[in-house]
C-alpha positions in Angstrom: 16.1 3.1 17.6 16.2 2.4 21.3 15.2 6.0 22.2 12.4 5.9 19.6 11.3 2.4 21.1 10.9 4.1 24.5 8.2 6.3 23.1 6.0 3.3 22.2 3.5 2.6 24.8 3.3 -0.9 26.2 0.3 -3.2 25.6 -2.6 -2.4 26.1 -2.0 1.3 25.9 -2.2 2.9 22.4 -1.1 5.9 20.7 -1.8 7.5 17.2 0.7 7.6 14.5 2.5 10.9 13.7 5.2 11.9 11.1 7.8 11.8 13.7 7.4 8.0 14.0 9.0 7.4 10.4 12.4 6.6 11.9 11.0 4.0 14.2 9.0 2.2 11.6 11.6 2.4 9.0 14.1 0.8 11.4 11.5 -1.9 12.1 10.8 -2.6 8.5 14.5 -2.6 7.7 15.2 -5.4 10.4 12.1 -7.4 9.4 11.7 -6.7 5.6 8.0 -6.9 4.7 6.5 -8.5 1.7 3.0 -6.9 2.1 2.2 -3.5 0.6 0.8 -2.1 3.8 4.1 -2.3 5.6 5.9 1.0 4.6 5.6 4.0 7.0 4.2 6.0 4.0 1.2 3.6 3.6 0.4 3.5 7.3 0.7 7.4 7.6 -1.3 8.4 4.7 -4.2 6.0 5.5 -4.0 6.7 9.3 -7.2 8.6 9.5 -9.2 6.3 7.2 -8.1 3.2 9.2 -7.7 5.0 12.7 -4.4 3.4 13.1 -2.9 3.2 16.4 0.1 1.2 17.7 1.9 0.0 20.8 4.5 -2.8 21.7 3.9 -6.2 23.1 7.1 -7.7 24.5 9.5 -7.6 21.5 6.8 -6.8 18.8 5.6 -3.6 17.3 1.8 -4.0 17.0 -0.6 -2.0 14.9 -4.3 -1.7 15.2 -6.8 -0.3 12.7 -9.4 1.0 15.4 -12.3 1.7 12.9 -15.6 1.6 14.8 -17.3 -0.8 12.3 -14.5 -3.1 11.5 -11.4 -2.9 13.7 -8.6 -5.3 13.1 -4.9 -5.7 14.0 -2.1 -6.0 11.4 0.4 -8.8 11.9 2.9 -7.8 14.6 6.4 -6.8 13.6 9.3 -8.3 15.3 10.7 -11.6 16.5 9.9 -13.7 19.6 6.8 -15.9 20.5 4.6 -14.8 17.7 1.8 -17.1 18.6 1.6 -15.7 22.3 1.6 -12.2 20.8 -1.3 -12.9 18.3 -3.4 -14.6 21.0 -2.8 -11.5 23.3 -3.8 -9.2 20.5 -7.1 -11.1 19.8 -7.9 -11.5 23.5 -7.3 -7.8 24.1 -10.7 -7.0 22.4 -12.5 -8.6 25.1 -10.4 -6.7 27.7 -11.2 -3.5 26.2 -14.9 -4.2 26.2 -15.2 -4.0 22.3 -16.3 -7.3 20.8 -18.9 -5.4 18.6 -20.5 -8.5 17.2 -17.6 -9.6 15.1 -14.8 -11.9 16.0 -11.5 -9.9 16.6 -9.0 -10.6 13.9 -5.5 -10.1 12.6 -5.7 -9.2 9.0 -3.2 -9.0 6.0 -0.9 -11.7 7.4 1.5 -12.8 4.6 1.5 -16.4 3.5 5.1 -17.1 4.4 4.0 -16.4 8.1 1.0 -18.7 7.8 3.4 -21.5 6.6 6.1 -20.8 9.1 4.1 -21.1 12.4 1.6 -23.6 13.9 -1.5 -21.4 14.0 -3.7 -24.3 14.5 -1.7 -25.6 17.5 -2.1 -22.2 19.0 -5.8 -22.3 18.8 -6.0 -19.8 15.8 -7.7 -20.1 12.3 -6.2 -18.6 9.2 -8.3 -18.0 6.1 -7.3 -16.6 2.7 -8.2 -13.0 1.9 -7.9 -12.9 -1.9 -9.2 -9.3 -2.2 -6.3 -8.0 -0.1 -3.6 -10.1 -1.7 -1.0 -8.1 -3.6 -0.2 -8.3 -7.4 3.6 -8.5 -7.9 5.3 -8.2 -11.4 8.8 -8.4 -12.9 9.9 -4.9 -13.2 11.5 -5.7 -16.5 8.3 -7.2 -17.9 6.4 -3.8 -17.2 9.2 -1.8 -18.8 9.8 -3.9 -21.9 6.3 -5.2 -22.4 7.8 -7.8 -24.7 6.1 -10.7 -26.4 2.3 -11.5 -27.6 0.8 -11.1 -24.2 1.8 -7.3 -23.9 0.6 -6.6 -27.6 -2.4 -4.5 -26.5 -0.3 -2.5 -24.0 2.2 -1.7 -26.7 -0.5 -0.6 -28.9 -1.9 1.7 -26.3 1.5 3.3 -26.0 1.8 3.7 -29.7 -1.4 5.3 -30.2 -0.9 7.6 -27.3 2.5 8.8 -28.7 0.9 9.3 -32.1 -1.7 11.6 -30.7 0.1 13.6 -28.0 3.3 15.3 -27.4 4.2 14.7 -23.8 7.1 15.2 -21.3 7.9 12.9 -18.3 9.3 14.8 -15.2 10.6 13.4 -11.9 8.1 14.8 -9.2 9.5 17.8 -7.4 7.6 20.1 -5.0 6.9 22.6 -7.8 4.6 20.0 -9.4 2.5 19.2 -6.3 -0.1 21.8 -6.7 -0.8 20.6 -10.3 -1.0 16.9 -9.0 -3.5 18.0 -6.5 -5.5 19.9 -9.2 -5.5 16.7 -11.2 -6.6 14.5 -8.3 -9.4 17.0 -7.4 -10.7 17.0 -11.1 -10.5 13.2 -11.1 -12.6 13.1 -7.9 -15.0 15.5 -9.3 -15.7 13.1 -12.2 -16.0 10.0 -9.8 -18.1 11.8 -7.2 -15.5 11.0 -4.5 -17.4 13.1 -1.9 -20.3 10.7 -1.8 -18.2 7.4 -2.1 -16.4 6.7 1.2 -13.5 4.5 -0.4 -12.7 7.2 -2.9 -13.1 10.1 -0.3 -10.5 8.3 1.8 -8.3 7.6 -1.0 -8.4 11.4 -1.9 -7.3 12.2 1.7 -4.6 9.7 1.6 -3.2 11.0 -1.8 -3.2 14.5 -0.5 -1.2 13.5 2.5 1.3 11.6 0.4 1.7 14.6 -2.0 2.0 17.1 0.9 4.7 15.1 2.7 6.4 13.3 -0.2 9.8 14.7 0.5 9.6 13.9 4.2 8.3 10.5 3.5 11.1 9.8 1.0 8.9 9.0 -1.9 9.9 9.0 -5.5 7.3 10.3 -8.0 6.9 11.0 -11.7 4.5 12.9 -13.7 3.4 13.2 -17.5 3.0 16.8 -18.8 0.8 17.4 -21.9 0.8 21.1 -23.0 2.6 22.0 -19.8 -0.1 20.5 -17.5 0.2 17.5 -15.3 -2.2 14.8 -16.7 -0.9 11.9 -14.8 1.2 11.3 -11.7 2.5 8.4 -9.6 4.3 7.8 -6.3 6.2 4.8 -5.1 9.0 3.6 -2.7 11.1 0.6 -1.8 9.2 -2.2 0.0 12.2 -4.4 0.5 15.6 -4.9 -1.2 14.1 -6.5 -4.3 10.7 -4.9 -4.5 9.3 -1.3 -5.2 5.6 -0.7 -4.2 3.4 1.7 -6.2 1.1 3.6 -3.9 -0.5 6.0 -6.1 -1.2 6.2 -9.8 -3.6 8.8 -11.3 -4.3 9.8 -15.0 -6.9 12.0 -16.7 -9.1 9.4 -18.4 -9.5 11.7 -21.3 -6.2 10.6 -22.5 -6.4 7.0 -23.7 -3.3 5.0 -23.0 -2.0 7.5 -20.4 -2.0 5.0 -17.6 0.1 2.6 -19.5 2.6 5.3 -20.4 2.8 6.4 -16.9 3.4 3.0 -15.5 6.1 2.1 -18.0 7.8 5.4 -17.9 8.0 5.8 -14.1 9.4 2.1 -13.7 12.0 2.7 -16.5 13.3 6.1 -15.0 13.0 5.4 -11.4 12.9 1.7 -10.5 14.7 -0.4 -13.1 17.2 -1.6 -10.5 14.4 -3.5 -8.6 13.5 -6.9 -9.6 9.8 -6.7 -8.6 7.1 -4.3 -8.5 4.1 -4.6 -6.1 1.1 -2.9 -7.3 -1.1 -3.6 -4.2 -4.5 -5.3 -4.1 -7.7 -5.3 -6.1 -10.0 -5.0 -3.0 -12.4 -7.4 -4.5 -13.5 -4.9 -7.3 -13.8 -6.5 -10.7 -12.5 -3.5 -12.6 -9.4 -3.3 -10.6 -8.8 -7.1 -10.8 -8.9 -7.0 -14.6 -6.8 -4.0 -14.8 -4.1 -5.8 -12.5 -4.4 -9.1 -14.3 -3.9 -7.4 -17.8 -0.3 -6.8 -16.8 0.2 -10.5 -16.1 1.6 -10.7 -12.5 4.6 -12.8 -11.8 3.0 -13.9 -8.4 0.5 -12.8 -5.7 1.5 -12.1 -2.1 -1.4 -13.9 -0.5 -2.7 -12.5 2.8 -4.7 -14.2 5.4 -7.1 -13.3 8.2 -6.3 -15.0 11.6 -9.0 -15.3 14.3 -9.4 -17.2 17.5 -10.4 -21.0 17.0 
């Protein structure tokens, strides 16, 4: 870790994220286990182009910047020490770099436990809840068993799917990656990803995840129907108790397939974890309804911090 730490430029110099940084970030997140879905190396790496992610160190903290021209922001710093001093330095660095851009500098995706643990107001900082970025967290056993009246519709979806289709679940191996990419391309053709920036960025991120899934240490699963991949998913541990699901795609022609993919992947790969983090809804009504339909155990609320 010490050798890797020396490669990190000191504030205010920056450098871009590369695959060789995995050891550095894995070690940092091991020392300071995260609760937010953004804080795995995989998530940062596959979205690095969309968010223009750069990083550096400030004293004892590892600091990440989304350097997007239209809406830059810092992620919460990783490490221990004088966190309030570090956060103020990050926010004030926008002015030093001559990039105020008409929007107040901000630190985004700050988990609620940090908001409660530090005197942000006393440091001259303001924290506001960002519900659109707050993660949905479920009991893994709930999503595997789908027991009780509240999951009646989910059980029905699975029953109807199994009555209609003969399928096979496989653990994702390199041989299935081209098929997953084929499905993702077809999914994007239906959704016109090329003209919707958010979906275009997601497509690029999924391609990165599939292309590097062994190096990134991801676990994946796929559903085969007539020998073709019609659904796939990717996840990894977020902390000792929680797995995070980064990707889940299914052919919409097969009703109930998403439900089968979700349940089967957790049952085969992640049953030893207490919680599953299925990330945020981004303020989209359809995503919100889909995530609420699985009855989350709790939300990991995230905040945006600005200068007071």
